[in-house]
C-alpha positions in Angstrom: -20.6 -2.3 -26.8 -22.0 -5.9 -27.0 -19.5 -7.2 -24.4 -20.2 -4.3 -22.0 -23.9 -4.9 -22.3 -23.4 -8.7 -21.8 -21.3 -7.9 -18.7 -24.0 -5.7 -17.2 -26.7 -8.3 -17.8 -24.5 -11.1 -16.5 -23.7 -9.2 -13.3 -27.4 -8.5 -12.7 -28.3 -12.1 -13.2 -25.6 -13.4 -10.9 -26.3 -10.8 -8.3 -30.1 -10.7 -8.4 -31.0 -14.2 -9.3 -28.2 -16.2 -7.8 -26.9 -14.3 -4.8 -30.4 -13.1 -3.8 -31.9 -16.4 -4.5 -34.7 -17.8 -2.4 -32.7 -21.1 -2.2 -30.2 -21.1 0.7 -26.7 -21.9 -0.4 -23.2 -20.9 0.6 -22.9 -18.0 -1.9 -26.1 -16.4 -0.7 -24.9 -16.6 2.9 -21.6 -14.9 2.0 -23.4 -12.3 0.0 -25.8 -11.6 2.9 -22.8 -11.0 5.2 -21.5 -8.6 2.7 -24.7 -6.5 2.9 -24.4 -6.6 6.7 -20.9 -5.0 6.8 -20.9 -1.7 8.6 -18.9 -0.1 5.8 -19.2 0.1 2.0 -17.2 -2.5 0.2 -18.3 -3.9 -3.1 -16.0 -6.7 -3.8 -16.3 -10.1 -2.1 -14.0 -11.8 -4.5 -10.5 -12.6 -3.3 -7.6 -12.6 -5.8 -7.9 -16.4 -6.3 -11.5 -16.3 -7.2 -11.2 -13.3 -9.5 -8.1 -14.8 -11.2 -9.9 -18.1 -11.8 -13.1 -16.4 -13.1 -11.2 -14.2 -15.5 -8.9 -17.1 -16.5 -11.9 -19.1 -17.6 -13.3 -16.2 -19.5 -9.9 -15.6 -21.1 -9.6 -19.3 -22.1 -13.1 -19.3 -23.6 -12.6 -16.1 -25.6 -9.1 -17.0 -26.8 -10.1 -20.5 -27.7 -13.2 -19.2 -29.5 -11.1 -16.6 -31.3 -8.5 -19.1 -32.4 -11.1 -21.7 -33.6 -13.3 -19.1 -35.3 -10.5 -17.1 -36.9 -11.7 -14.0 -35.1 -8.9 -13.7 -32.4 -8.6 -9.8 -32.6 -12.3 -9.4 -31.9 -12.3 -11.9 -29.1 -9.2 -10.2 -27.5 -11.1 -6.9 -27.7 -14.1 -8.5 -26.0 -11.7 -9.9 -23.3 -10.2 -6.5 -22.7 -13.7 -4.9 -22.4 -15.0 -7.7 -20.1 -12.0 -7.4 -17.9 -12.3 -3.6 -17.8 -15.9 -3.8 -16.8 -15.1 -6.2 -14.0 -12.2 -4.0 -12.9 -14.3 -0.9 -12.8 -17.1 -2.6 -10.9 -14.7 -4.1 -8.3 -12.7 -0.9 -7.8 
């Protein structure tokens, strides 16, 4: 539950605060183009970006789990985080 809640908050912060930022940057331009598409498509992430993002998350959680002797809990969090992302991007 904590991981799913974190994912929702993280998605809101990235989307609302970063992609809809008042500061012009490449990510906000790409996101604006996404809103201008004549059809509904949620995902902007290519396979490379999604793989890199979830790879970093996996590395962090597995590393934290190994160092903190809580690997099963971290793997559960990783599965939940990945599931939330997969459902959102579907």
